[in-house]
C-alpha positions, 0 to 999 in steps of 0.5 A: 500500500505504501508503494502505491501511495508514493506512486499515486502522489507522483502520478497525480502531481503531488506537492514537493516536500519542504526540503525541496521547496526550500532548495527551490527558493534558495536557488531563486534567491541566488539568481543575479538580479532577484531581490525577493522571492514569494509565493513559491509553489512546486509539484512533481510531474513525472520525474521532474517538477513544475514550479511557480514562483513570484520574484521581485527585481529592481524597479529601475530596470526595463521589462526586457531585463526583468524578463531575462532574469526570469529566463535565468531561473529556468532549469531544463 
């Protein structure tokens, strides 16, 4: 039953654990240009993760530059 529970969690896009959530937030904070992170949500999808995160950047930069910072956060 325990094996089935774990498999269903992955198949049904279960939430990521607290440790992985903390790793995601720490990675986002390490990206050059990111000032603040908030609303970090992640879930498993197959063998990977789908992450939604809001980041704040310097308001003095252009929208294009902010968009480029967002692209730096994408992995894979």
